[in-house]
ZAMARGU-4260 file (C-alpha; in steps of 0.2 Angstrom, whole numbers, plus 5000, padded with zeros to 4 digits):
<rodrens>
0) 5000/5000/5000 | 5014/5012/5004 | 5022/5007/4988 | 5006/5012/4978 | 5006/5029/4986
5) 5024/5032/4981 | 5021/5026/4963 | 5005/5038/4962 | 5015/5053/4968 | 5029/5048/4956
10) 5017/5047/4941 | 5009/5064/4947 | 5026/5071/4946 | 5029/5065/4928 | 5013/5073/4923
15) 5018/5089/4930 | 5035/5088/4921 | 5027/5085/4905 | 5015/5100/4907 | 5030/5110/4912
20) 5039/5105/4896 | 5024/5110/4886 | 5023/5127/4895 | 5041/5130/4892 | 5039/5127/4873
25) 5025/5139/4873 | 5035/5153/4882 | 5050/5149/4871 | 5040/5151/4856 | 5035/5169/4860
30) 5051/5174/4868 | 5060/5176/4852 | 5062/5193/4843 | 5060/5187/4825 | 5044/5177/4830
35) 5037/5192/4839 | 5040/5202/4823 | 5031/5189/4813 | 5016/5189/4825 | 5016/5208/4824
40) 5017/5208/4805 | 5003/5195/4803 | 4992/5204/4815 | 4994/5220/4805 | 4989/5211/4789
45) 4975/5200/4796 | 4978/5185/4785 | 4994/5182/4775 | 5004/5169/4766 | 5022/5163/4770
50) 5028/5171/4754 | 5021/5188/4759 | 5030/5186/4776 | 5047/5181/4770 | 5047/5194/4756
55) 5042/5208/4767 | 5053/5203/4782 | 5067/5199/4770 | 5069/5181/4777 | 5074/5165/4768
60) 5058/5155/4765 | 5064/5140/4775 | 5068/5152/4790 | 5050/5160/4789 | 5042/5142/4788
65) 5052/5136/4803 | 5047/5150/4814 | 5029/5149/4808 | 5029/5130/4812 | 5035/5134/4830
70) 5021/5148/4832 | 5008/5136/4825 | 5013/5122/4837 | 5012/5134/4852 | 4995/5140/4846
75) 5000/5158/4842 | 4995/5157/4824 | 4982/5147/4814 | 4982/5142/4796 | 4968/5141/4783
80) 4971/5133/4766 | 4963/5141/4751 | 4968/5131/4735 | 4986/5130/4735 | 4989/5144/4747
85) 4990/5143/4766 | 4985/5159/4775 | 4992/5163/4793 | 4982/5173/4805 | 4986/5177/4824
90) 4976/5168/4837 | 4973/5183/4848 | 4964/5173/4861 | 4979/5161/4864 | 4991/5176/4865
95) 4979/5184/4878 | 4978/5167/4888 | 4998/5166/4888 | 4999/5184/4893 | 4987/5181/4908
100) 4997/5166/4914 | 5013/5176/4913 | 5005/5190/4922 | 4999/5178/4936 | 5017/5171/4937
105) 5024/5188/4941 | 5012/5191/4955
</rodrens>
């Protein structure tokens, strides 16, 4: 019985570690100057393609795509396919959610 409690506590700790890693990925995604620039640029234009992003921000296409993938995995941008084009837009509710969590951490 004591052994079961130890295992349960250990499993609980593993879940917390997994959640912590996920949270770190989200904060790392937003804590990057270029990704912040990309979010701001997308927000100014509403809906935009990766081509428009890398041309206007003077980036290599692969660099823009890598950063957009990180932002998408963290939930900061969403995609919408229209024919052969993929349009990116800012997920403002996700940004507000992460901002609130960050503010709560600083209290």
